[in-house]
Structures are given as C-alpha cells and as structure tokens.
C-alpha positions as CSV (number, residue, x, y, z in Angstrom):
1,M,91.2,-78.1,126.9
2,W,91.4,-81.1,129.2
3,G,89.6,-81.9,132.4
4,F,91.7,-84.3,134.5
5,R,90.5,-86.8,137.1
6,D,92.7,-89.1,139.1
7,P,93.7,-91.6,136.4
8,R,92.9,-94.6,138.7
9,R,89.3,-93.3,139.1
10,T,89.1,-92.6,135.4
11,M,90.0,-96.2,134.7
12,L,87.4,-97.6,137.0
13,S,84.7,-95.2,135.8
14,D,85.4,-95.8,132.2
15,Y,85.4,-99.5,132.6
16,Y,81.9,-99.5,133.9
17,Y,80.7,-96.9,131.4
18,E,82.0,-99.0,128.5
19,R,80.6,-102.1,130.1
20,W,77.2,-100.4,130.5
21,Q,77.3,-99.4,126.8
22,G,77.9,-103.1,126.0
23,K,79.9,-102.4,122.8
24,I,83.3,-103.8,123.8
25,H,83.2,-107.5,124.2
26,I,86.1,-108.0,126.5
27,L,84.8,-105.4,129.0
28,V,81.4,-107.2,129.1
29,E,82.7,-110.8,129.5
30,K,85.2,-110.0,132.3
31,N,84.5,-108.5,135.7
32,F,86.8,-105.6,136.8
33,E,89.4,-107.7,138.6
34,E,89.6,-110.1,135.6
35,W,89.9,-107.2,133.2
36,A,92.6,-105.6,135.3
37,H,94.7,-108.8,135.0
38,W,94.2,-108.8,131.3
39,A,95.0,-105.1,131.1
40,L,98.3,-105.6,132.9
41,E,99.3,-108.4,130.5
42,H,98.3,-106.2,127.6
43,W,100.4,-103.3,129.0
44,R,103.5,-105.5,129.3
45,K,103.2,-106.6,125.8
46,K,102.5,-103.2,124.4
47,T,105.3,-101.5,126.2
48,A,108.0,-104.1,125.6
49,G,109.1,-101.9,122.7
50,P,108.6,-98.3,121.6
51,Y,105.0,-97.2,122.1
52,T,102.7,-94.1,121.8
53,W,99.3,-93.2,123.1
54,L,97.8,-94.1,119.7
55,S,99.3,-97.6,119.8
56,L,97.6,-98.1,123.2
57,L,94.1,-97.2,121.9
58,D,92.9,-100.8,121.6
59,L,89.2,-100.7,122.5
60,G,89.5,-103.3,125.3
61,F,92.3,-101.2,126.9
62,R,90.4,-97.9,126.7
63,P,89.8,-97.5,130.4
64,I,93.5,-97.1,130.9
65,S,94.4,-95.4,127.6
66,V,91.9,-92.6,128.2
67,A,93.7,-92.0,131.6
68,L,97.1,-91.5,130.0
69,Y,96.7,-87.8,129.7
70,Q,100.2,-86.9,128.8
71,Y,100.0,-88.8,125.5
72,Q,96.9,-87.0,124.5
73,I,98.7,-83.7,125.1
74,R,101.8,-84.8,123.2
75,N,99.5,-85.8,120.3
76,Y,98.3,-82.2,120.0
77,L,101.8,-80.8,120.4
78,D,103.0,-83.1,117.6
79,Q,100.2,-81.6,115.4
80,G,101.6,-78.1,115.9
81,F,99.4,-76.8,118.8
82,L,101.2,-74.4,121.2
83,P,101.3,-74.7,125.0
84,S,99.7,-71.2,125.2
85,Q,96.6,-72.6,123.4
86,M,96.1,-75.3,126.0
87,V,94.0,-75.2,129.2
88,V,94.0,-78.0,131.8
89,Y,91.7,-78.1,134.8
90,P,91.4,-80.5,137.7
91,G,87.9,-82.0,137.5
92,N,87.1,-81.4,141.2
93,L,87.7,-77.7,140.8
94,Y,85.0,-77.5,138.1
95,V,82.6,-79.6,140.0
96,Q,82.8,-77.3,143.0
97,Y,81.8,-74.3,140.9
98,R,79.6,-76.0,138.4
99,D,76.5,-73.9,139.1
100,N,78.2,-70.5,139.3
101,L,79.1,-69.1,135.9
102,D,80.6,-66.0,137.3
103,T,83.1,-67.5,139.7
104,N,83.8,-70.8,138.0
105,P,87.7,-70.8,137.8
106,L,87.7,-72.7,134.5
107,L,85.3,-70.3,132.8
108,E,87.2,-67.4,134.2
109,A,90.5,-68.8,132.7
110,L,88.8,-69.3,129.3
111,R,87.3,-65.8,129.3
112,K,90.8,-64.4,129.8
113,K,91.7,-66.0,126.5
114,I,88.5,-65.4,124.4
115,G,86.6,-62.5,126.0
116,K,85.1,-61.8,129.4
117,S,81.5,-61.5,128.1
118,L,81.5,-65.0,126.7
119,L,80.7,-68.5,128.2
120,R,77.6,-67.4,130.0
121,P,74.9,-69.7,128.6
122,P,71.4,-69.8,129.9
123,P,70.3,-72.6,132.2
124,V,69.5,-75.8,130.3
125,A,66.5,-77.8,131.4
126,T,67.0,-81.5,131.5
127,T,64.2,-83.6,130.0
128,K,63.4,-87.2,130.7
129,K,64.6,-88.0,127.2
130,D,68.0,-86.5,128.1
131,K,68.2,-88.6,131.3
132,K,68.1,-91.8,129.3
133,H,71.6,-91.1,128.2
134,D,73.1,-90.4,131.6
135,N,75.7,-92.8,133.0
136,T,73.6,-93.8,136.0
137,G,75.4,-97.1,136.8
138,K,76.9,-97.7,140.2
139,H,80.1,-99.4,141.2
140,G,82.4,-99.8,144.2
141,T,85.7,-98.1,145.0
142,L,89.0,-99.4,143.7
143,E,89.7,-100.9,147.1
144,E,86.4,-102.8,146.9
145,E,86.7,-103.8,143.3
146,L,90.4,-104.9,143.1
147,S,92.6,-107.0,145.3
148,A,95.6,-105.3,147.0
149,E,97.9,-107.3,144.8
150,V,96.4,-106.1,141.5
151,R,96.2,-102.5,142.8
152,A,99.9,-102.6,143.7
153,Q,100.8,-104.0,140.2
154,L,98.8,-101.2,138.5
155,E,100.5,-98.6,140.7
156,E,104.0,-99.9,140.1
157,E,103.8,-100.7,136.4
158,I,101.4,-98.0,135.1
159,F,100.1,-95.2,137.4
160,V,103.2,-94.2,139.3
161,P,105.6,-93.9,136.3
162,E,102.9,-92.5,133.9
163,I,101.7,-89.9,136.4
164,K,105.3,-88.8,136.9
165,K,105.6,-88.3,133.2
166,L,102.4,-86.3,133.1
167,M,103.6,-84.0,136.0
168,E,106.9,-83.4,134.3
169,L,105.3,-82.6,131.0
170,L,102.8,-80.2,132.6
171,A,105.5,-78.4,134.6
172,E,107.5,-77.9,131.4
173,L,104.5,-76.7,129.4
174,I,103.3,-74.3,132.2
175,G,106.7,-72.6,131.7
176,Q,105.8,-72.3,128.0
177,G,102.3,-70.8,128.5
178,L,100.0,-73.7,129.3
179,T,97.2,-72.8,131.7
180,L,96.7,-75.1,134.7
181,V,93.5,-73.7,136.2
182,G,93.8,-72.9,139.9
183,Y,97.6,-73.5,140.0
184,S,99.5,-70.5,141.4
185,G,103.0,-71.9,141.3
186,E,105.8,-71.5,138.9
187,G,106.4,-73.4,135.7
188,N,109.0,-76.1,135.7
189,D,108.2,-77.0,139.3
190,V,107.3,-80.6,139.1
191,A,106.8,-81.0,142.9
192,A,104.4,-78.1,143.1
193,V,102.4,-79.2,140.1
194,T,102.2,-82.8,141.6
195,E,101.1,-81.5,145.0
196,Y,98.4,-79.3,143.5
197,L,96.9,-81.8,141.0
198,S,97.1,-84.8,143.4
199,G,94.5,-83.2,145.6
200,A,92.5,-81.2,143.0
201,W,91.7,-84.1,140.6
202,V,90.2,-86.4,143.2
203,F,86.4,-86.6,143.0
C-alpha cells in the first residue's frame, strides 16, 4: 500500500524533516536552494548511465528518491508481488476522511480485500510524550523556497519525465488488478489516471 503526495511537495517536506532530524550532514549544511542545486548535479551524474531506485537511495538525495514512487512499486514487482496485491491512494483523499472510519475510501478499499469488519480501531489518545515526535517544523512553499530557474530545472529534468513514468506504470497495473483508491476510470488510460492523481495528491 502506498500513499502518494505530489512528488514536489514530498521533496520539500522530506528535506525539512530530514534536516530537522539532523542526521544527514548535507541536508543540515545547505539551505533548500543550495541543496536543490546539489541534487540536480547528483541526478545528472546518477542518471548518466543505467540506474534504479535503489541506486538513487543515497541519504543526501533522499528527499527526491522517496518521491520516485514508480521505482518503489517496481521494486515490489521484481520481488514477485502481484498488482492485485497493491493499493495506492492519493494522500488528500485520506486526509479528507481521516476521522471517519466508516466512509474513509482507503479503509473501504482495504476492507474489500481483507474483510468488512476489520480496520475499525478505537480512538487513540495523543499524549504529550507522543507529540515530542511529531514533525512540527514549518517551511515556505516551493515558490518561496526555490528560484524560478531551479524549479524549472527540477521540472524538466526530474519531475515531468518521472511523473510520466509513474502514470504510465499505474495505468498499466490498474489493468492488471492494482487498486487506485477513488479512481473510477479504466485501466491503461494514462490520461485519466494523470488527471485524477494530479488533483487528488495535492495537499
């Protein structure tokens, strides 16, 4: 099961999360604009020859590698998992129904696979101790954090081609049994999958 957020926002959020954790030196020593320049150079070197998701998992590159969802899916396919075992949901859809266990589309889709009486946990009380581990940091938007030039380079070199690969893969796998929660179109329809996810994964 995967929850997808717009990869650009995943990149930004994960950069600040990792920076907040303070465990990855290059993410601490560089601001987001400086890191983005470094990441673009890293991407160019990494993708000059054959590459896989696993080869892109350098810790300093994590804010982008975690947003390359199609490689994560292919990694499971390579290990023998079937499309019919996979459930993908756009994050915003879950957020909208987070507090309603009966009508949450993700939980409904999972119950169809494992049993309609399941996935109905009692409310969980959050303690002060739990809150210490929340990601409570704040940051600006991509437009505020990055220059237009760097955003354009990220789009052209990474996000546009990689999102296209993701949509093509999802469309193919939906035709083979993958569940894309909330999607009512046909499998193998790349345009329809792209239109649906492009709105539903933004939050």
